[in-house]
KESEDO-86936 format. One record per residue (C-alpha): residue in three letters; x, y, z; residue number from 1. Coordinates in nm, 2 decimals. Layout:
+------+--------+--------+--------+-----+
! type !      x !      y !      z ! seq !
+------+--------+--------+--------+-----+
!  ALA !      X !      Y !      Z ! NUM !
...
+------+--------+--------+--------+-----+
***
This chain:
+------+--------+--------+--------+-----+
! type !      x !      y !      z ! seq !
+------+--------+--------+--------+-----+
!  MET !   0.11 !   2.13 !   2.09 !   1 !
!  THR !  -0.16 !   1.90 !   2.03 !   2 !
!  LYS !  -0.42 !   2.16 !   1.97 !   3 !
!  HIS !  -0.22 !   2.26 !   1.66 !   4 !
!  ILE !  -0.22 !   1.91 !   1.49 !   5 !
!  GLY !  -0.54 !   1.99 !   1.31 !   6 !
!  PHE !  -0.39 !   2.27 !   1.14 !   7 !
!  TRP !  -0.08 !   2.08 !   1.01 !   8 !
!  LEU !  -0.31 !   1.79 !   0.90 !   9 !
!  LEU !  -0.52 !   2.03 !   0.69 !  10 !
!  ILE !  -0.19 !   2.13 !   0.53 !  11 !
!  TRP !  -0.10 !   1.77 !   0.48 !  12 !
!  GLY !  -0.43 !   1.67 !   0.33 !  13 !
!  VAL !  -0.43 !   1.97 !   0.09 !  14 !
!  LEU !  -0.08 !   1.87 !  -0.03 !  15 !
!  ASP !  -0.20 !   1.50 !  -0.07 !  16 !
!  LEU !  -0.52 !   1.63 !  -0.25 !  17 !
!  LEU !  -0.34 !   1.83 !  -0.51 !  18 !
!  CYS !  -0.11 !   1.53 !  -0.56 !  19 !
!  ALA !  -0.40 !   1.30 !  -0.61 !  20 !
!  LEU !  -0.55 !   1.54 !  -0.86 !  21 !
!  PHE !  -0.25 !   1.61 !  -1.07 !  22 !
!  CYS !   0.00 !   1.31 !  -1.05 !  23 !
!  GLU !  -0.08 !   1.06 !  -1.32 !  24 !
!  ILE !  -0.25 !   0.76 !  -1.23 !  25 !
!  HIS !  -0.02 !   0.45 !  -1.18 !  26 !
!  ALA !  -0.09 !   0.12 !  -1.37 !  27 !
!  ASP !  -0.14 !  -0.06 !  -1.03 !  28 !
!  GLU !  -0.40 !   0.20 !  -0.92 !  29 !
!  ALA !  -0.59 !   0.14 !  -1.26 !  30 !
!  TYR !  -0.61 !  -0.22 !  -1.17 !  31 !
!  TYR !  -0.72 !  -0.16 !  -0.82 !  32 !
!  ARG !  -1.00 !   0.05 !  -0.97 !  33 !
!  LEU !  -1.13 !  -0.25 !  -1.16 !  34 !
!  TYR !  -1.14 !  -0.42 !  -0.83 !  35 !
!  GLY !  -1.39 !  -0.14 !  -0.73 !  36 !
!  GLN !  -1.59 !  -0.22 !  -1.02 !  37 !
!  PHE !  -1.62 !  -0.59 !  -0.95 !  38 !
!  LEU !  -1.66 !  -0.59 !  -0.57 !  39 !
!  ASP !  -1.59 !  -0.92 !  -0.40 !  40 !
!  TRP !  -1.45 !  -1.07 !  -0.07 !  41 !
!  GLY !  -1.10 !  -1.11 !  -0.23 !  42 !
!  TYR !  -0.90 !  -1.07 !  -0.53 !  43 !
!  PHE !  -0.60 !  -1.29 !  -0.69 !  44 !
!  ASP !  -0.33 !  -1.04 !  -0.57 !  45 !
!  HIS !  -0.47 !  -0.88 !  -0.26 !  46 !
!  PRO !  -0.74 !  -0.88 !   0.01 !  47 !
!  PRO !  -1.06 !  -0.66 !  -0.08 !  48 !
!  VAL !  -1.01 !  -0.33 !   0.11 !  49 !
!  VAL !  -0.83 !  -0.15 !  -0.16 !  50 !
!  GLY !  -1.12 !  -0.23 !  -0.42 !  51 !
!  LEU !  -1.36 !  -0.09 !  -0.16 !  52 !
!  MET !  -1.18 !   0.22 !  -0.13 !  53 !
!  THR !  -1.18 !   0.27 !  -0.51 !  54 !
!  ALA !  -1.55 !   0.19 !  -0.52 !  55 !
!  ILE !  -1.62 !   0.47 !  -0.26 !  56 !
!  SER !  -1.40 !   0.72 !  -0.40 !  57 !
!  GLY !  -1.56 !   0.64 !  -0.75 !  58 !
!  ALA !  -1.90 !   0.70 !  -0.60 !  59 !
!  MET !  -1.82 !   1.02 !  -0.45 !  60 !
!  VAL !  -1.62 !   1.20 !  -0.75 !  61 !
!  PRO !  -1.77 !   1.26 !  -1.09 !  62 !
!  GLU !  -1.53 !   1.15 !  -1.37 !  63 !
!  THR !  -1.59 !   1.47 !  -1.57 !  64 !
!  SER !  -1.22 !   1.55 !  -1.63 !  65 !
!  LEU !  -0.90 !   1.35 !  -1.60 !  66 !
!  MET !  -0.80 !   1.52 !  -1.29 !  67 !
!  LEU !  -1.11 !   1.43 !  -1.12 !  68 !
!  LYS !  -1.08 !   1.07 !  -1.26 !  69 !
!  ASN !  -0.75 !   1.07 !  -1.08 !  70 !
!  LEU !  -0.94 !   1.16 !  -0.75 !  71 !
!  SER !  -1.21 !   0.90 !  -0.83 !  72 !
!  VAL !  -0.96 !   0.65 !  -0.73 !  73 !
!  ARG !  -0.77 !   0.84 !  -0.48 !  74 !
!  LEU !  -1.02 !   1.03 !  -0.26 !  75 !
!  VAL !  -1.06 !   0.78 !   0.01 !  76 !
!  THR !  -0.68 !   0.73 !   0.02 !  77 !
!  VAL !  -0.63 !   1.11 !   0.08 !  78 !
!  LEU !  -0.87 !   1.09 !   0.37 !  79 !
!  ILE !  -0.76 !   0.78 !   0.56 !  80 !
!  HIS !  -0.39 !   0.91 !   0.53 !  81 !
!  MET !  -0.50 !   1.21 !   0.73 !  82 !
!  ALA !  -0.65 !   0.99 !   0.97 !  83 !
!  THR !  -0.34 !   0.77 !   0.97 !  84 !
!  VAL !  -0.11 !   1.06 !   1.07 !  85 !
!  TYR !  -0.34 !   1.18 !   1.34 !  86 !
!  VAL !  -0.39 !   0.83 !   1.49 !  87 !
!  VAL !  -0.01 !   0.78 !   1.50 !  88 !
!  TRP !   0.03 !   1.12 !   1.66 !  89 !
!  LYS !  -0.21 !   0.99 !   1.94 !  90 !
!  THR !  -0.02 !   0.69 !   1.98 !  91 !
!  ILE !   0.29 !   0.89 !   2.10 !  92 !
!  GLU !   0.32 !   0.91 !   2.48 !  93 !
!  GLU !   0.10 !   1.20 !   2.62 !  94 !
!  LYS !   0.40 !   1.36 !   2.81 !  95 !
!  VAL !   0.60 !   1.36 !   2.46 !  96 !
!  ARG !   0.31 !   1.52 !   2.28 !  97 !
!  ASN !   0.28 !   1.79 !   2.56 !  98 !
!  SER !   0.63 !   1.90 !   2.47 !  99 !
!  PRO !   0.65 !   2.23 !   2.27 ! 100 !
!  PHE !   0.91 !   2.07 !   2.03 ! 101 !
!  SER !   0.73 !   1.75 !   1.99 ! 102 !
!  LEU !   0.50 !   1.81 !   1.71 ! 103 !
!  PHE !   0.79 !   1.98 !   1.50 ! 104 !
!  CYS !   1.00 !   1.65 !   1.56 ! 105 !
!  PHE !   0.69 !   1.42 !   1.46 ! 106 !
!  LEU !   0.60 !   1.61 !   1.13 ! 107 !
!  LEU !   0.97 !   1.62 !   1.05 ! 108 !
!  VAL !   1.01 !   1.26 !   1.06 ! 109 !
!  ALA !   0.67 !   1.16 !   0.91 ! 110 !
!  ALA !   0.72 !   1.41 !   0.60 ! 111 !
!  SER !   1.08 !   1.29 !   0.54 ! 112 !
!  ILE !   0.97 !   0.93 !   0.47 ! 113 !
!  PRO !   0.93 !   0.91 !   0.10 ! 114 !
!  MET !   0.70 !   0.60 !   0.08 ! 115 !
!  PHE !   0.50 !   0.70 !   0.39 ! 116 !
!  CYS !   0.41 !   1.04 !   0.19 ! 117 !
!  ALA !   0.34 !   0.85 !  -0.13 ! 118 !
!  TYR !   0.07 !   0.65 !   0.01 ! 119 !
!  GLY !  -0.10 !   0.97 !   0.11 ! 120 !
!  PHE !  -0.24 !   1.00 !  -0.25 ! 121 !
!  MET !  -0.16 !   0.67 !  -0.44 ! 122 !
!  THR !  -0.42 !   0.40 !  -0.38 ! 123 !
!  THR !  -0.25 !   0.07 !  -0.33 ! 124 !
!  PRO !  -0.32 !  -0.18 !  -0.04 ! 125 !
!  ASP !  -0.04 !  -0.02 !   0.17 ! 126 !
!  ALA !  -0.25 !   0.28 !   0.22 ! 127 !
!  PRO !  -0.52 !   0.11 !   0.41 ! 128 !
!  LEU !  -0.26 !  -0.12 !   0.58 ! 129 !
!  LEU !  -0.09 !   0.20 !   0.72 ! 130 !
!  PHE !  -0.41 !   0.31 !   0.86 ! 131 !
!  PHE !  -0.52 !  -0.01 !   1.03 ! 132 !
!  ALA !  -0.16 !  -0.06 !   1.15 ! 133 !
!  ALA !  -0.18 !   0.30 !   1.30 ! 134 !
!  VAL !  -0.48 !   0.18 !   1.47 ! 135 !
!  PHE !  -0.34 !  -0.15 !   1.59 ! 136 !
!  TYR !  -0.05 !   0.03 !   1.75 ! 137 !
!  TYR !  -0.27 !   0.29 !   1.93 ! 138 !
!  ALA !  -0.49 !   0.01 !   2.05 ! 139 !
!  TYR !  -0.20 !  -0.21 !   2.17 ! 140 !
!  ARG !  -0.03 !   0.07 !   2.35 ! 141 !
!  LYS !  -0.35 !   0.12 !   2.55 ! 142 !
!  PHE !  -0.40 !  -0.25 !   2.58 ! 143 !
!  THR !  -0.05 !  -0.29 !   2.74 ! 144 !
!  THR !  -0.18 !  -0.07 !   3.04 ! 145 !
!  ASP !  -0.55 !  -0.08 !   3.07 ! 146 !
!  ARG !  -0.67 !  -0.44 !   2.93 ! 147 !
!  GLN !  -1.02 !  -0.31 !   2.89 ! 148 !
!  TRP !  -1.26 !  -0.50 !   2.66 ! 149 !
!  SER !  -1.32 !  -0.20 !   2.46 ! 150 !
!  THR !  -0.94 !  -0.17 !   2.38 ! 151 !
!  ALA !  -0.95 !  -0.54 !   2.32 ! 152 !
!  ILE !  -1.24 !  -0.52 !   2.05 ! 153 !
!  LEU !  -1.05 !  -0.23 !   1.89 ! 154 !
!  LEU !  -0.73 !  -0.44 !   1.88 ! 155 !
!  GLY !  -0.94 !  -0.72 !   1.70 ! 156 !
!  LEU !  -1.11 !  -0.47 !   1.45 ! 157 !
!  SER !  -0.75 !  -0.34 !   1.37 ! 158 !
!  ILE !  -0.62 !  -0.67 !   1.32 ! 159 !
!  ALA !  -0.89 !  -0.77 !   1.08 ! 160 !
!  GLY !  -0.86 !  -0.43 !   0.90 ! 161 !
!  MET !  -0.49 !  -0.50 !   0.84 ! 162 !
!  LEU !  -0.55 !  -0.85 !   0.72 ! 163 !
!  TYR !  -0.82 !  -0.72 !   0.49 ! 164 !
!  SER !  -0.57 !  -0.46 !   0.35 ! 165 !
!  LYS !  -0.27 !  -0.67 !   0.28 ! 166 !
!  TYR !  -0.14 !  -1.01 !   0.39 ! 167 !
!  ILE !   0.18 !  -0.87 !   0.51 ! 168 !
!  ALA !  -0.01 !  -0.76 !   0.82 ! 169 !
!  VAL !   0.07 !  -1.11 !   0.95 ! 170 !
!  LEU !   0.42 !  -1.00 !   1.02 ! 171 !
!  VAL !   0.31 !  -0.69 !   1.21 ! 172 !
!  ILE !   0.10 !  -0.93 !   1.45 ! 173 !
!  VAL !   0.38 !  -1.18 !   1.48 ! 174 !
!  PHE !   0.65 !  -0.94 !   1.56 ! 175 !
!  ALA !   0.44 !  -0.75 !   1.81 ! 176 !
!  LEU !   0.39 !  -1.08 !   1.98 ! 177 !
!  LEU !   0.74 !  -1.18 !   1.98 ! 178 !
!  GLY !   0.81 !  -0.84 !   2.16 ! 179 !
!  ASN !   0.56 !  -0.94 !   2.43 ! 180 !
!  LEU !   0.51 !  -1.30 !   2.47 ! 181 !
!  ARG !   0.30 !  -1.26 !   2.80 ! 182 !
!  LEU !  -0.01 !  -1.18 !   2.55 ! 183 !
!  LEU !  -0.01 !  -1.56 !   2.49 ! 184 !
!  ARG !  -0.15 !  -1.58 !   2.85 ! 185 !
!  ASP !  -0.40 !  -1.31 !   2.82 ! 186 !
!  GLY !  -0.76 !  -1.40 !   2.75 ! 187 !
!  LYS !  -0.85 !  -1.07 !   2.61 ! 188 !
!  ALA !  -0.57 !  -1.09 !   2.37 ! 189 !
!  TRP !  -0.71 !  -1.42 !   2.25 ! 190 !
!  ALA !  -1.05 !  -1.26 !   2.22 ! 191 !
!  ALA !  -0.91 !  -0.99 !   2.00 ! 192 !
!  VAL !  -0.77 !  -1.26 !   1.78 ! 193 !
!  GLY !  -1.10 !  -1.46 !   1.77 ! 194 !
!  ILE !  -1.27 !  -1.12 !   1.66 ! 195 !
!  ALA !  -1.05 !  -1.07 !   1.38 ! 196 !
!  ILE !  -1.06 !  -1.45 !   1.28 ! 197 !
!  VAL !  -1.45 !  -1.41 !   1.28 ! 198 !
!  LEU !  -1.45 !  -1.11 !   1.07 ! 199 !
!  MET !  -1.20 !  -1.27 !   0.81 ! 200 !
!  LEU !  -1.43 !  -1.56 !   0.76 ! 201 !
!  PRO !  -1.60 !  -1.44 !   0.44 ! 202 !
!  HIS !  -1.24 !  -1.36 !   0.28 ! 203 !
!  LEU !  -1.12 !  -1.70 !   0.39 ! 204 !
!  TRP !  -1.46 !  -1.87 !   0.23 ! 205 !
!  TRP !  -1.37 !  -1.68 !  -0.10 ! 206 !
!  GLN !  -1.02 !  -1.81 !  -0.10 ! 207 !
!  TYR !  -1.14 !  -2.16 !  -0.05 ! 208 !
!  ALA !  -1.40 !  -2.12 !  -0.30 ! 209 !
!  ASN !  -1.16 !  -2.01 !  -0.57 ! 210 !
!  HIS !  -0.88 !  -2.27 !  -0.47 ! 211 !
!  PHE !  -0.68 !  -2.02 !  -0.24 ! 212 !
!  PRO !  -0.52 !  -1.83 !  -0.54 ! 213 !
!  SER !  -0.37 !  -1.55 !  -0.33 ! 214 !
!  PHE !  -0.19 !  -1.79 !  -0.09 ! 215 !
!  THR !  -0.06 !  -2.01 !  -0.38 ! 216 !
!  TYR !   0.06 !  -1.70 !  -0.56 ! 217 !
!  HIS !   0.24 !  -1.53 !  -0.26 ! 218 !
!  LEU !   0.39 !  -1.84 !  -0.11 ! 219 !
!  VAL !   0.49 !  -2.04 !  -0.40 ! 220 !
!  SER !   0.44 !  -1.90 !  -0.75 ! 221 !
!  ARG !   0.65 !  -1.59 !  -0.67 ! 222 !
!  ALA !   0.96 !  -1.79 !  -0.59 ! 223 !
!  THR !   1.23 !  -1.78 !  -0.84 ! 224 !
!  SER !   1.59 !  -1.88 !  -0.85 ! 225 !
!  TYR !   1.84 !  -1.69 !  -0.65 ! 226 !
!  GLN !   2.01 !  -1.39 !  -0.80 ! 227 !
!  VAL !   2.29 !  -1.19 !  -0.60 ! 228 !
!  LEU !   2.13 !  -0.87 !  -0.75 ! 229 !
!  TYR !   1.82 !  -0.93 !  -0.53 ! 230 !
!  SER !   2.02 !  -0.90 !  -0.22 ! 231 !
!  LEU !   2.25 !  -0.63 !  -0.35 ! 232 !
!  GLU !   1.96 !  -0.41 !  -0.43 ! 233 !
!  TYR !   1.78 !  -0.46 !  -0.10 ! 234 !
!  LEU !   1.96 !  -0.20 !   0.10 ! 235 !
!  PRO !   1.95 !   0.10 !  -0.15 ! 236 !
!  ASN !   1.58 !   0.02 !  -0.20 ! 237 !
!  GLN !   1.53 !   0.06 !   0.18 ! 238 !
!  TRP !   1.71 !   0.40 !   0.17 ! 239 !
!  ALA !   1.45 !   0.50 !  -0.10 ! 240 !
!  VAL !   1.16 !   0.38 !   0.12 ! 241 !
!  PHE !   1.27 !   0.55 !   0.44 ! 242 !
!  ASN !   1.56 !   0.79 !   0.33 ! 243 !
!  PRO !   1.88 !   0.68 !   0.45 ! 244 !
!  LEU !   1.90 !   0.90 !   0.75 ! 245 !
!  VAL !   1.56 !   0.77 !   0.90 ! 246 !
!  TRP !   1.64 !   0.41 !   0.81 ! 247 !
!  ALA !   1.97 !   0.44 !   1.01 ! 248 !
!  LEU !   1.80 !   0.61 !   1.31 ! 249 !
!  MET !   1.52 !   0.36 !   1.33 ! 250 !
!  LEU !   1.74 !   0.07 !   1.31 ! 251 !
!  TRP !   1.97 !   0.22 !   1.59 ! 252 !
!  ILE !   1.70 !   0.31 !   1.82 ! 253 !
!  GLY !   1.49 !   0.00 !   1.73 ! 254 !
!  ALA !   1.77 !  -0.22 !   1.85 ! 255 !
!  ARG !   1.78 !  -0.04 !   2.18 ! 256 !
!  GLN !   1.42 !  -0.11 !   2.22 ! 257 !
!  ILE !   1.44 !  -0.49 !   2.18 ! 258 !
!  CYS !   1.54 !  -0.55 !   2.55 ! 259 !
!  HIS !   1.32 !  -0.24 !   2.69 ! 260 !
!  SER !   1.12 !  -0.29 !   3.01 ! 261 !
!  ASP !   0.83 !  -0.16 !   2.82 ! 262 !
!  ALA !   0.64 !  -0.41 !   2.62 ! 263 !
!  PHE !   0.51 !  -0.17 !   2.38 ! 264 !
!  LYS !   0.86 !  -0.04 !   2.27 ! 265 !
!  ARG !   0.99 !  -0.40 !   2.26 ! 266 !
!  SER !   0.74 !  -0.48 !   2.01 ! 267 !
!  LEU !   0.81 !  -0.17 !   1.80 ! 268 !
!  GLY !   1.20 !  -0.26 !   1.81 ! 269 !
!  MET !   1.12 !  -0.62 !   1.72 ! 270 !
!  THR !   0.89 !  -0.50 !   1.43 ! 271 !
!  ILE !   1.15 !  -0.28 !   1.27 ! 272 !
!  TRP !   1.43 !  -0.53 !   1.28 ! 273 !
!  GLY !   1.20 !  -0.83 !   1.21 ! 274 !
!  PHE !   1.08 !  -0.67 !   0.89 ! 275 !
!  GLN !   1.43 !  -0.56 !   0.77 ! 276 !
!  VAL !   1.58 !  -0.91 !   0.84 ! 277 !
!  PHE !   1.27 !  -1.10 !   0.72 ! 278 !
!  PHE !   1.27 !  -0.93 !   0.38 ! 279 !
!  LEU !   1.65 !  -0.95 !   0.35 ! 280 !
!  ILE !   1.64 !  -1.32 !   0.39 ! 281 !
!  MET !   1.33 !  -1.36 !   0.14 ! 282 !
!  THR !   1.56 !  -1.20 !  -0.12 ! 283 !
!  CYS !   1.68 !  -1.56 !  -0.16 ! 284 !
!  ARG !   1.36 !  -1.67 !  -0.32 ! 285 !
!  GLY !   1.31 !  -1.37 !  -0.56 ! 286 !
!  HIS !   1.28 !  -0.99 !  -0.59 ! 287 !
!  VAL !   1.16 !  -0.81 !  -0.29 ! 288 !
!  GLU !   0.97 !  -0.50 !  -0.35 ! 289 !
!  PRO !   1.10 !  -0.21 !  -0.17 ! 290 !
!  HIS !   0.75 !  -0.09 !  -0.01 ! 291 !
!  TRP !   0.69 !  -0.42 !   0.15 ! 292 !
!  THR !   0.85 !  -0.27 !   0.48 ! 293 !
!  VAL !   0.68 !   0.05 !   0.45 ! 294 !
!  VAL !   0.44 !  -0.05 !   0.74 ! 295 !
!  THR !   0.74 !  -0.02 !   0.97 ! 296 !
!  ALA !   0.74 !   0.36 !   0.91 ! 297 !
!  ILE !   0.47 !   0.40 !   1.19 ! 298 !
!  PRO !   0.70 !   0.22 !   1.46 ! 299 !
!  ALA !   0.99 !   0.44 !   1.33 ! 300 !
!  ILE !   0.78 !   0.76 !   1.36 ! 301 !
!  ILE !   0.66 !   0.70 !   1.71 ! 302 !
!  LEU !   1.01 !   0.59 !   1.83 ! 303 !
!  LEU !   1.21 !   0.87 !   1.66 ! 304 !
!  THR !   0.95 !   1.13 !   1.81 ! 305 !
!  GLU !   0.98 !   0.98 !   2.15 ! 306 !
!  GLU !   1.35 !   0.96 !   2.18 ! 307 !
!  THR !   1.42 !   1.34 !   2.22 ! 308 !
!  GLU !   1.80 !   1.29 !   2.30 ! 309 !
!  ILE !   1.85 !   1.21 !   1.92 ! 310 !
!  TRP !   1.73 !   1.57 !   1.82 ! 311 !
!  LYS !   2.07 !   1.75 !   1.78 ! 312 !
!  ARG !   2.09 !   2.03 !   1.54 ! 313 !
!  GLY !   2.25 !   1.82 !   1.25 ! 314 !
!  ILE !   1.98 !   1.56 !   1.26 ! 315 !
!  LYS !   1.71 !   1.84 !   1.24 ! 316 !
!  ILE !   1.90 !   2.01 !   0.93 ! 317 !
!  ALA !   1.93 !   1.67 !   0.76 ! 318 !
!  LEU !   1.58 !   1.58 !   0.81 ! 319 !
!  ALA !   1.47 !   1.92 !   0.69 ! 320 !
!  CYS !   1.66 !   1.88 !   0.37 ! 321 !
!  CYS !   1.47 !   1.53 !   0.34 ! 322 !
!  VAL !   1.15 !   1.69 !   0.37 ! 323 !
!  GLY !   1.25 !   1.93 !   0.11 ! 324 !
!  LEU !   1.36 !   1.65 !  -0.13 ! 325 !
!  VAL !   1.01 !   1.47 !  -0.07 ! 326 !
!  LEU !   0.85 !   1.81 !  -0.16 ! 327 !
!  VAL !   1.04 !   1.85 !  -0.47 ! 328 !
!  ALA !   0.95 !   1.48 !  -0.57 ! 329 !
!  ARG !   0.58 !   1.58 !  -0.52 ! 330 !
!  VAL !   0.63 !   1.87 !  -0.75 ! 331 !
!  VAL !   0.81 !   1.67 !  -1.01 ! 332 !
!  LEU !   0.52 !   1.40 !  -1.01 ! 333 !
!  MET !   0.26 !   1.67 !  -1.05 ! 334 !
!  LEU !   0.42 !   1.82 !  -1.34 ! 335 !
!  ASN !   0.44 !   1.47 !  -1.52 ! 336 !
!  VAL !   0.77 !   1.53 !  -1.67 ! 337 !
!  LEU !   0.91 !   1.19 !  -1.60 ! 338 !
!  PRO !   0.97 !   0.94 !  -1.89 ! 339 !
!  ALA !   0.70 !   0.71 !  -1.98 ! 340 !
!  HIS !   0.92 !   0.40 !  -1.90 ! 341 !
!  THR !   0.92 !   0.49 !  -1.52 ! 342 !
!  GLY !   0.54 !   0.45 !  -1.51 ! 343 !
!  LEU !   0.49 !   0.76 !  -1.33 ! 344 !
!  ALA !   0.41 !   1.00 !  -1.63 ! 345 !
!  ASN !   0.34 !   1.02 !  -2.00 ! 346 !
!  LYS !   0.14 !   0.69 !  -2.04 ! 347 !
!  GLN !  -0.16 !   0.83 !  -2.21 ! 348 !
!  PRO !  -0.02 !   0.90 !  -2.55 ! 349 !
!  PHE !   0.03 !   0.52 !  -2.61 ! 350 !
!  TYR !  -0.33 !   0.46 !  -2.51 ! 351 !
!  GLU !  -0.46 !   0.75 !  -2.72 ! 352 !
!  GLN !  -0.30 !   0.59 !  -3.04 ! 353 !
!  LEU !  -0.44 !   0.24 !  -2.95 ! 354 !
!  HIS !  -0.79 !   0.39 !  -2.90 ! 355 !
!  ALA !  -0.79 !   0.53 !  -3.24 ! 356 !
!  GLU !  -0.66 !   0.21 !  -3.40 ! 357 !
!  ALA !  -0.93 !   0.02 !  -3.21 ! 358 !
!  GLN !  -1.22 !   0.22 !  -3.38 ! 359 !
!  GLY !  -1.45 !   0.17 !  -3.10 ! 360 !
!  HIS !  -1.39 !  -0.19 !  -3.06 ! 361 !
!  PRO !  -1.33 !  -0.37 !  -2.72 ! 362 !
!  VAL !  -0.96 !  -0.43 !  -2.69 ! 363 !
!  VAL !  -0.80 !  -0.77 !  -2.63 ! 364 !
!  PHE !  -0.44 !  -0.74 !  -2.49 ! 365 !
!  ASP !  -0.17 !  -1.00 !  -2.42 ! 366 !
!  GLY !   0.10 !  -0.94 !  -2.16 ! 367 !
!  SER !   0.04 !  -0.79 !  -1.81 ! 368 !
!  PHE !  -0.26 !  -0.65 !  -1.63 ! 369 !
!  GLN !  -0.13 !  -0.31 !  -1.66 ! 370 !
!  ALA !  -0.23 !  -0.23 !  -2.02 ! 371 !
!  PRO !  -0.62 !  -0.32 !  -2.00 ! 372 !
!  SER !  -0.63 !  -0.17 !  -1.67 ! 373 !
!  LEU !  -0.50 !   0.17 !  -1.79 ! 374 !
!  TYR !  -0.70 !   0.13 !  -2.12 ! 375 !
!  ARG !  -1.02 !   0.11 !  -1.91 ! 376 !
!  PHE !  -0.91 !   0.39 !  -1.69 ! 377 !
!  TYR !  -0.87 !   0.63 !  -1.98 ! 378 !
!  TYR !  -1.15 !   0.56 !  -2.19 ! 379 !
!  ASN !  -1.41 !   0.36 !  -1.98 ! 380 !
!  ASP !  -1.40 !   0.11 !  -2.28 ! 381 !
!  GLU !  -1.42 !  -0.27 !  -2.26 ! 382 !
!  ALA !  -1.06 !  -0.42 !  -2.25 ! 383 !
!  VAL !  -0.94 !  -0.77 !  -2.14 ! 384 !
!  LEU !  -0.62 !  -0.95 !  -2.08 ! 385 !
!  VAL !  -0.52 !  -1.29 !  -2.23 ! 386 !
!  ARG !  -0.24 !  -1.42 !  -2.04 ! 387 !
!  ASN !   0.07 !  -1.53 !  -2.22 ! 388 !
!  LEU !   0.25 !  -1.86 !  -2.13 ! 389 !
!  TYR !   0.53 !  -1.67 !  -1.95 ! 390 !
!  ASP !   0.30 !  -1.40 !  -1.78 ! 391 !
!  ARG !   0.19 !  -1.46 !  -1.43 ! 392 !
!  TYR !  -0.18 !  -1.50 !  -1.32 ! 393 !
!  THR !  -0.37 !  -1.20 !  -1.23 ! 394 !
!  GLN !  -0.74 !  -1.12 !  -1.13 ! 395 !
!  PHE !  -0.82 !  -1.12 !  -1.51 ! 396 !
!  ASP !  -0.78 !  -1.49 !  -1.51 ! 397 !
!  LEU !  -1.04 !  -1.51 !  -1.25 ! 398 !
!  TRP !  -1.27 !  -1.27 !  -1.41 ! 399 !
!  HIS !  -1.25 !  -1.44 !  -1.75 ! 400 !
!  LEU !  -1.40 !  -1.13 !  -1.91 ! 401 !
!  GLU !  -1.27 !  -1.23 !  -2.26 ! 402 !
!  ARG !  -1.54 !  -1.49 !  -2.29 ! 403 !
!  GLU !  -1.79 !  -1.24 !  -2.33 ! 404 !
!  LEU !  -1.64 !  -1.13 !  -2.64 ! 405 !
!  LEU !  -1.63 !  -1.45 !  -2.82 ! 406 !
!  GLY !  -1.80 !  -1.40 !  -3.16 ! 407 !
!  LYS !  -1.80 !  -1.03 !  -3.15 ! 408 !
!  PRO !  -1.57 !  -0.78 !  -3.32 ! 409 !
!  ALA !  -1.29 !  -0.69 !  -3.13 ! 410 !
!  CYS !  -0.94 !  -0.53 !  -3.16 ! 411 !
!  VAL !  -0.65 !  -0.76 !  -3.07 ! 412 !
!  ARG !  -0.31 !  -0.64 !  -2.97 ! 413 !
!  ARG !  -0.07 !  -0.91 !  -2.95 ! 414 !
!  LYS !   0.31 !  -0.91 !  -2.95 ! 415 !
!  GLY !   0.29 !  -0.55 !  -3.03 ! 416 !
!  GLN !   0.08 !  -0.60 !  -3.34 ! 417 !
!  VAL !  -0.28 !  -0.45 !  -3.37 ! 418 !
!  TYR !  -0.55 !  -0.60 !  -3.57 ! 419 !
!  ILE !  -0.94 !  -0.58 !  -3.60 ! 420 !
!  THR !  -1.13 !  -0.92 !  -3.61 ! 421 !
!  GLU !  -1.49 !  -0.93 !  -3.69 ! 422 !
!  SER !  -1.56 !  -1.22 !  -3.48 ! 423 !
!  LEU !  -1.33 !  -1.31 !  -3.18 ! 424 !
!  ASN !  -1.25 !  -1.69 !  -3.16 ! 425 !
!  GLU !  -1.04 !  -1.91 !  -2.95 ! 426 !
!  GLU !  -0.75 !  -1.87 !  -3.17 ! 427 !
!  ASP !  -0.74 !  -1.51 !  -3.12 ! 428 !
!  LEU !  -0.73 !  -1.58 !  -2.73 ! 429 !
!  SER !  -0.47 !  -1.87 !  -2.74 ! 430 !
!  GLU !  -0.10 !  -1.85 !  -2.71 ! 431 !
+------+--------+--------+--------+-----+
***
């Protein structure tokens, strides 16, 4: 069945391409597009890979229409997601891949996980994280058997790629290690870590030069007082990420692997449970974004495909229904019929009105990073952010783009009010 994977990858890629063209850009994607316009070794919120992806996509696709402008942010995401699916497939045991039924099971699981599919066309740091995590698990499975230097190098490169994508990658490494503590005595495993550290040095230097803004934000600033809602919403959010059936199956099968004789499968089980428990505990210090656990979709896909005894008729029918629901969700997103407050459709009319009110002047926004990012996306006009006292820091606080507008005419949008100033001054920029 392996020879047929190329055909299904093409179908998957075409579907992602259609979503990339027709689904309205998300505010976070517009923000990461700005990363690509100001390339650096790091950013306030995330490591630099997502910015590099939007920069490459922008260089490959002309922005001659709104659909192509969407693709100019997402093309690399579509391509690396196809590679992600392929690498995950190649990570599955060869004897399982050779089974006539295995490819069907693999595609059924992968296509039924909503957030795994979403990162096939939405450009966020999770898209490259999934790709490099897939390479990591592929290299790690090989490393548990062959211990070759070429595999150790690939392992080091994948670790660096994950860390350059998203800091949550640290948990992938930690839980893989907890499933195979013998790696602590393996010189080639340490060599892989050394390769990753050397490759991370430019980013670590950027953090040092900017007073470690990302680490301070994620480890300290995001913490808030506990609210019981944070814990209560965690479970339904995880169902939305994986779908309830895959979520339940991956926990059940993952628990069985934690004591498995195979080190690779122990690591997969440890990763699945480690992520779920870790972020449940993290609800004690603030809201946990549902997608923070999405990287465990890769261990879930591998284990569910290899555990052939679970494939009863009812499971296949239920997963097929989940795939159908995911396809319906894709169509709904492409039709752009959702309300504007969802952040997934109908955002442009607001910016059209503001663009008319700005009369060609640069726009100074207060509030969050989303508004100036989307304004720049839709019109390629200058837009900056002045943070309010109660808003969190963002990359705009490191760029200080507003300083370039001082003394110049500008449109200021503050607290819902819009006015034109002939000479922007510090008072316009202050709280």
